[in-house]
Residue frames relative to the residue before (quaternion, step in Angstrom):
aa qw qx qy qz dx dy dz
M 1.0000 0.0000 0.0000 0.0000 0.00 0.00 0.00
K 0.6387 0.5197 -0.3460 0.4498 3.62 1.01 -0.71
T 0.5992 0.5403 -0.3628 0.4662 3.58 1.12 -0.64
H 0.6130 0.5565 -0.3345 0.4502 3.54 1.02 -0.79
Y 0.7132 0.4395 -0.2605 0.4799 3.61 0.86 -0.92
L 0.5720 0.5809 -0.3834 0.4340 3.55 1.11 -0.63
F 0.7081 0.4611 -0.2832 0.4536 3.58 0.76 -0.95
I 0.5857 0.5494 -0.3726 0.4650 3.55 1.12 -0.62
G 0.6324 0.5513 -0.3242 0.4370 3.52 1.04 -0.80
L 0.6705 0.4869 -0.2935 0.4767 3.52 1.02 -0.83
V 0.5995 0.5398 -0.3525 0.4742 3.56 1.16 -0.64
V 0.6469 0.5086 -0.3187 0.4704 3.58 0.93 -0.86
F 0.6483 0.5143 -0.3188 0.4620 3.58 0.95 -0.87
F 0.7487 0.3959 -0.2319 0.4785 3.60 0.70 -0.96
S 0.6837 0.4394 -0.3124 0.4918 3.61 1.13 -0.38
S 0.7414 0.3765 -0.1925 0.5211 3.50 1.05 -0.79
C 0.8672 0.1061 -0.4443 -0.1981 3.75 -6.11 0.62
D 0.3677 -0.6743 0.5663 0.2992 3.57 -0.51 0.82
F 0.3035 -0.7529 0.5387 0.2253 3.57 -0.85 0.83
G 0.5066 -0.6638 0.4726 0.2817 3.54 -1.22 0.60
D 0.7799 -0.3795 0.2608 0.4239 3.53 -1.24 -0.45
S 0.4888 0.6883 -0.4201 0.3328 3.57 1.29 -0.32
E 0.5060 -0.6522 0.4692 0.3138 3.58 -0.95 0.85
K 0.5982 0.5633 -0.3693 0.4340 3.57 1.17 -0.52
G 0.6748 0.4761 -0.3010 0.4768 3.58 1.21 -0.25
K 0.6291 0.4968 -0.3176 0.5066 3.59 1.29 0.33
L 0.2214 -0.7711 0.5824 0.1311 3.54 -0.92 0.84
T 0.0675 -0.8229 0.5638 -0.0193 3.57 -0.81 1.05
G 0.4739 0.7170 -0.4109 0.3041 3.54 1.34 0.02
T 0.6240 -0.5251 0.4264 0.3912 3.56 -1.38 -0.09
Q 0.6829 -0.4738 0.3608 0.4231 3.52 -1.34 0.27
S 0.2786 -0.7503 0.5761 0.1658 3.58 -1.01 0.92
E 0.5581 -0.6048 0.4559 0.3389 3.56 -1.15 0.63
I 0.5225 0.6372 -0.4201 0.3801 3.59 1.18 -0.41
G 0.7435 0.3791 -0.2190 0.5055 3.59 1.14 -0.60
A 0.3991 0.7219 -0.4785 0.3010 3.60 1.24 0.27
T 0.6213 -0.5408 0.4241 0.3765 3.54 -1.24 0.61
G 0.7691 0.3166 -0.2558 0.4927 3.58 -0.83 1.02
A 0.5188 0.6187 -0.4360 0.3975 3.63 1.19 -0.27
T 0.1975 -0.7998 0.5624 0.0718 3.55 -1.02 0.89
F 0.1783 -0.7593 0.6189 0.0931 3.56 -1.29 0.54
A 0.0949 -0.7636 0.6358 0.0599 3.54 -1.19 0.70
L 0.1357 -0.7664 0.6264 0.0424 3.53 -1.02 0.96
S 0.1781 -0.7968 0.5727 0.0741 3.57 -0.99 0.87
A 0.0734 -0.7738 0.6276 0.0453 3.54 -1.09 0.80
T 0.0189 0.8565 -0.5137 0.0457 3.52 0.98 0.99
G 0.8052 0.2661 -0.2030 0.4895 3.56 -0.88 0.92
V 0.6610 0.4394 -0.2999 0.5292 3.59 1.30 -0.04
S 0.3061 -0.7795 0.5215 0.1634 3.58 -0.59 1.16
G 0.7547 0.4396 -0.3032 0.3810 3.51 -1.26 0.52
V 0.7483 0.2366 -0.1679 0.5966 3.61 1.26 -0.20
S 0.1879 0.7862 -0.5719 0.1395 3.58 -0.77 0.98
N 0.8043 0.3332 -0.2167 0.4417 3.55 -1.39 0.04
M 0.2714 0.7745 -0.5284 0.2173 3.56 0.96 0.84
Q 0.2050 0.7721 -0.5734 0.1818 3.55 -0.67 1.12
A 0.0393 -0.8000 0.5985 -0.0169 3.55 -1.12 0.64
S 0.0835 -0.7894 0.6051 0.0613 3.59 -1.26 0.32
V 0.4926 -0.6094 0.5329 0.3192 3.51 -1.37 0.40
T 0.2196 -0.8208 0.5176 0.1010 3.55 -0.47 1.19
K 0.7806 -0.0855 0.0330 0.6182 3.54 1.29 -0.44
N 0.1709 -0.7524 0.6251 0.1186 3.55 -1.27 0.41
T 0.0057 -0.8127 0.5798 -0.0574 3.56 -0.52 1.25
D 0.8404 -0.1000 0.0176 0.5324 3.60 -0.60 1.17
G 0.7596 -0.4124 0.2050 0.4592 3.53 0.93 0.94
I 0.6299 0.5057 -0.3308 0.4880 3.58 1.31 -0.01
S 0.2417 -0.7901 0.5523 0.1109 3.58 -0.64 1.12
S 0.2252 -0.7473 0.6105 0.1347 3.56 -0.94 0.89
I 0.1130 -0.8189 0.5626 0.0105 3.54 -0.61 1.22
N 0.0132 -0.7765 0.6299 -0.0107 3.52 -0.95 0.94
G 0.1050 0.8194 -0.5563 0.0893 3.58 -1.06 0.68
T 0.2755 -0.7492 0.5776 0.1708 3.50 -1.31 0.02
A 0.0402 -0.7473 0.6593 0.0717 3.52 -1.40 0.27
T 0.3917 -0.6883 0.5513 0.2626 3.55 -1.23 0.44
L 0.0719 -0.8132 0.5770 -0.0249 3.57 -0.74 1.09
T 0.0668 -0.8288 0.5555 -0.0003 3.59 -0.62 1.09
N 0.5705 0.5553 -0.3838 0.4678 3.58 1.27 0.28
S 0.3450 -0.7910 0.4714 0.1817 3.61 -0.31 1.28
M 0.5588 0.6159 -0.3936 0.3919 3.61 1.15 -0.51
L 0.6793 0.5445 -0.2987 0.3910 3.60 1.04 -0.67
T 0.4724 0.6706 -0.4396 0.3659 3.54 1.28 -0.23
Q 0.6544 0.5153 -0.3017 0.4639 3.58 0.97 -0.85
V 0.6052 0.5660 -0.3506 0.4364 3.56 1.06 -0.73
I 0.6557 0.5136 -0.3070 0.4605 3.57 0.89 -0.99
K 0.6722 0.5000 -0.2952 0.4594 3.58 0.98 -0.81
A 0.7003 0.5083 -0.2697 0.4224 3.54 1.00 -0.86
I 0.7478 0.3638 -0.2007 0.5179 3.62 1.04 -0.77
P 0.3424 -0.7569 0.5077 0.2282 3.63 -0.48 1.07
G 0.3268 0.7513 -0.5248 0.2310 3.59 -0.99 0.67
T 0.7086 -0.4889 0.3546 0.3650 3.53 -1.22 -0.54
L 0.5781 0.5740 -0.3823 0.4361 3.61 1.24 0.35
S 0.0071 0.7686 -0.6395 -0.0159 3.53 -1.19 0.67
Q 0.2388 -0.7905 0.5506 0.1219 3.57 -1.17 0.38
S 0.0199 0.7600 -0.6494 0.0162 3.52 -1.16 0.79
G 0.8036 -0.0319 -0.0284 0.5937 3.54 -0.32 1.24
N 0.7734 -0.2996 0.2298 0.5092 3.56 -0.79 -1.01
V 0.6035 0.5659 -0.3467 0.4419 3.57 1.30 0.08
V 0.1619 -0.7507 0.6374 0.0632 3.55 -0.84 1.10
T 0.1490 -0.8093 0.5666 0.0428 3.57 -0.86 1.02
L 0.2987 -0.7052 0.6235 0.1573 3.52 -1.06 0.88
N 0.1184 -0.8448 0.5216 0.0146 3.56 -0.48 1.21
D 0.8718 -0.1837 0.1168 0.4388 3.55 -0.62 1.15
L 0.1353 0.7689 -0.5965 0.1866 3.54 0.74 1.12
K 0.1790 -0.8116 0.5490 0.0885 3.62 -0.63 1.07
V 0.0273 0.8096 -0.5772 0.1029 3.54 -0.73 1.14
K 0.2683 -0.7193 0.6123 0.1892 3.58 -1.11 0.71
F 0.1026 -0.7678 0.6311 0.0411 3.60 -0.69 1.08
K 0.0270 -0.8114 0.5826 -0.0383 3.55 -0.41 1.28
S 0.6345 -0.5175 0.4022 0.4098 3.57 -1.31 0.20
D 0.7514 0.3597 -0.2162 0.5092 3.61 1.19 -0.39
G 0.8450 -0.0868 0.0301 0.5269 3.60 1.14 0.25
V 0.4334 -0.6652 0.5493 0.2606 3.55 -1.37 -0.20
E 0.0151 -0.7981 0.6018 -0.0260 3.59 -0.91 0.92
K 0.2922 -0.7392 0.5819 0.1722 3.57 -0.85 1.02
V 0.3124 -0.7909 0.5086 0.1349 3.58 -0.83 1.06
N 0.8104 0.1567 -0.0834 0.5584 3.61 0.96 -0.77
G 0.5444 0.5775 -0.4721 0.3836 3.59 -1.29 0.00
I 0.7207 -0.4085 0.3241 0.4569 3.55 -1.31 -0.31
N 0.8621 -0.0285 -0.0164 0.5056 3.53 -0.89 1.05
P 0.0056 -0.8193 0.5730 -0.0206 3.63 0.52 1.07
G 0.3583 0.7150 -0.5578 0.2218 3.57 -1.22 0.53
V 0.7580 -0.3919 0.2703 0.4459 3.54 -1.35 -0.10
L 0.2952 -0.7421 0.5841 0.1447 3.51 -0.99 1.01
V 0.7865 -0.1291 0.1112 0.5936 3.54 0.98 -0.89
N 0.1238 -0.7431 0.6531 0.0762 3.55 -1.17 0.73
Y 0.3996 -0.7656 0.4497 0.2278 3.56 -0.43 1.22
N 0.6486 0.5351 -0.3071 0.4457 3.57 1.21 -0.42
S 0.4825 0.6794 -0.4275 0.3506 3.57 1.33 -0.11
S 0.3006 -0.7114 0.6073 0.1864 3.51 -1.38 0.41
V 0.6609 -0.4802 0.3804 0.4334 3.57 -1.25 0.35
G 0.7486 0.3342 -0.2949 0.4908 3.54 -0.89 1.04
D 0.5475 0.5927 -0.4206 0.4147 3.62 1.14 -0.31
V 0.1981 -0.8029 0.5602 0.0484 3.52 -1.04 0.92
Y 0.1676 -0.7218 0.6553 0.1462 3.55 -1.12 0.73
A 0.2964 -0.7860 0.5189 0.1582 3.59 -0.49 1.14
A 0.1730 -0.7541 0.6251 0.1032 3.55 -1.04 0.82
E 0.2350 -0.8499 0.4543 0.1266 3.52 0.25 1.31
S 0.7149 0.4730 -0.2845 0.4293 3.59 0.79 -0.93
S 0.7337 0.3955 -0.2349 0.5001 3.62 1.10 -0.58
K 0.3764 -0.7473 0.4648 0.2894 3.59 1.37 -0.10
T 0.5953 0.5142 -0.3970 0.4729 3.59 1.04 0.68
K 0.2952 -0.7503 0.5639 0.1788 3.52 -1.31 0.20
R 0.2344 -0.6994 0.6422 0.2084 3.51 -1.29 0.35
E 0.0849 -0.8265 0.5557 -0.0303 3.55 -0.71 1.13
V 0.4149 -0.6679 0.5558 0.2701 3.58 -1.00 0.79
T 0.0909 -0.8517 0.5161 -0.0033 3.55 -0.39 1.27
A 0.8001 0.0486 -0.0429 0.5964 3.59 1.23 -0.20
K 0.0802 0.7797 -0.6201 0.0328 3.55 -1.17 0.58
T 0.2484 -0.8066 0.5215 0.1258 3.57 -0.57 1.16
T 0.3183 -0.7422 0.5632 0.1748 3.53 -1.26 0.50
T 0.6979 0.3641 -0.2330 0.5710 3.56 1.36 -0.04
D 0.5289 -0.6127 0.4832 0.3337 3.55 -1.24 0.42
S 0.1794 0.8316 -0.4869 0.1981 3.55 0.10 1.39
Y 0.6275 0.5361 -0.3314 0.4572 3.62 1.29 -0.17
D 0.3337 -0.7534 0.5331 0.1923 3.58 -0.73 1.06
W 0.2224 0.7698 -0.5635 0.2013 3.52 -0.64 1.15
G 0.8644 0.0141 -0.0214 0.5021 3.58 -0.86 0.95
G 0.6949 -0.4876 0.2792 0.4487 3.56 1.02 0.76
M 0.7147 0.3477 -0.2521 0.5521 3.57 1.23 0.33
K 0.4138 -0.6632 0.5515 0.2911 3.55 -1.36 0.07
I 0.0334 -0.8210 0.5689 -0.0340 3.56 -0.83 0.99
K 0.5111 -0.5901 0.5144 0.3550 3.55 -1.31 0.30
T 0.0640 -0.8174 0.5724 0.0119 3.57 -1.04 0.72
M 0.1472 -0.7216 0.6570 0.1611 3.53 -1.40 0.19
E 0.2535 -0.7774 0.5650 0.1107 3.53 -1.13 0.73
V 0.1087 -0.7698 0.6283 0.0286 3.54 -0.93 1.02
T 0.1362 -0.8238 0.5500 0.0192 3.56 -0.59 1.20
E 0.0762 -0.7855 0.6137 0.0243 3.53 -1.00 0.93
S 0.3690 -0.7060 0.5592 0.2295 3.62 -0.89 0.89
I 0.1932 -0.7896 0.5751 0.0919 3.57 -0.78 1.01
N 0.0594 0.8520 -0.5201 -0.0038 3.59 0.74 -1.13
A 0.6536 0.4184 -0.3293 0.5379 3.54 0.94 1.02
Y 0.8267 0.2389 -0.1813 0.4761 3.55 -1.25 0.45
G 0.6654 -0.5015 0.3037 0.4620 3.60 1.19 0.48
I 0.6237 0.5258 -0.3293 0.4755 3.58 1.30 0.05
K 0.3263 -0.7365 0.5585 0.1978 3.59 -0.92 0.94
S 0.8016 -0.1464 0.1321 0.5644 3.60 0.79 -0.91
M 0.2079 -0.7349 0.6255 0.1596 3.50 -1.41 0.28
Q 0.1616 -0.7876 0.5923 0.0518 3.55 -0.91 0.96
Y 0.2030 -0.7792 0.5873 0.0817 3.52 -0.81 1.11
I 0.1779 -0.7912 0.5822 0.0580 3.56 -0.61 1.18
A 0.0109 0.8352 -0.5448 0.0740 3.58 -0.63 1.14
N 0.1763 -0.7361 0.6470 0.0922 3.49 -1.35 0.51
H 0.5623 -0.6588 0.3930 0.3089 3.54 -0.94 0.92
K 0.6973 0.4386 -0.2700 0.4985 3.61 1.17 -0.49
W 0.7997 0.3411 -0.1392 0.4741 3.58 0.87 -0.95
G 0.5080 -0.6576 0.4375 0.3436 3.62 1.19 -0.13
I 0.7684 -0.2426 0.2334 0.5443 3.55 -1.01 -0.84
V 0.0895 -0.8299 0.5503 0.0202 3.60 -0.57 1.11
G 0.8214 0.0029 -0.0100 0.5703 3.61 1.25 -0.11
I 0.1756 -0.7443 0.6342 0.1137 3.54 -1.29 0.46
L 0.1238 -0.7876 0.6017 0.0489 3.57 -0.80 1.07
I 0.1273 -0.8027 0.5814 0.0395 3.54 -0.64 1.11
T 0.1243 -0.7796 0.6118 0.0494 3.58 -0.85 1.05
F 0.2786 -0.7893 0.5324 0.1266 3.54 -0.73 1.14
D 0.7172 -0.4625 0.3091 0.4196 3.55 -1.33 0.25
D 0.6846 0.4544 -0.2873 0.4923 3.60 1.17 -0.54
N 0.5205 -0.6707 0.3684 0.3789 3.59 1.37 0.21
S 0.4384 0.6237 -0.5090 0.3997 3.60 1.16 0.38
T 0.1999 -0.7912 0.5710 0.0893 3.55 -1.22 0.53
I 0.1111 -0.7280 0.6698 0.0951 3.50 -1.41 0.40
K 0.1655 -0.7730 0.6051 0.0942 3.56 -0.95 0.92
I 0.1549 -0.7832 0.5999 0.0516 3.57 -0.89 1.02
P 0.2756 -0.7599 0.5642 0.1680 3.63 -0.45 1.15
V 0.1203 -0.7750 0.6179 0.0560 3.57 -1.09 0.77
T 0.0665 -0.8037 0.5911 0.0114 3.58 -0.85 0.95
S 0.1841 -0.7716 0.6018 0.0929 3.59 -1.10 0.72
S 0.4730 -0.6738 0.4921 0.2830 3.54 -1.12 0.72
K 0.7368 0.3441 -0.2096 0.5430 3.63 1.26 -0.30
S 0.1606 -0.7801 0.5930 0.1179 3.57 -1.29 0.20
N 0.6182 -0.5214 0.4291 0.4023 3.55 -1.32 0.19
């Protein structure tokens, strides 16, 4: 069942915040190499059965908007209905799930999703704890809930500074999703909290950096 909810979480992430009027919800930086054509991403779901080989890459960058395509191997038949039920950029054929043309702006000061459900700013590196990105159409918010000042987060064999942006989901068996980001490496992890308060953390690595 946790595998079922894990994949729903990834569907929500890849399918799904319009930002409000706050300047912290606007990105004004320069193009990041993370979004350059050819950049690759790897996601891990170690210890969770039914989902494997998650990888994606930037296939093109047009006017600062990166098009991301990717695949994952799915062996849990229950999740086929999830993909059909939630609109977005994922499709499935057999055991292969495909991410189709997710459009994202990778800037020197943050990450913004352009298409899918409720596009908008995912993280602004200049934000402070308590800053909120309003998601008007979904009636939810993304809030900066933590930001470190020391290299304390284990990632890729090193310790890095991070900030955490939390969004309440309260749907599909998921209570919230937390996006863990670093100003140099972009999104470095996704923490999914389920209705029963259990959690799964998904490390994310990029071949490029700011």
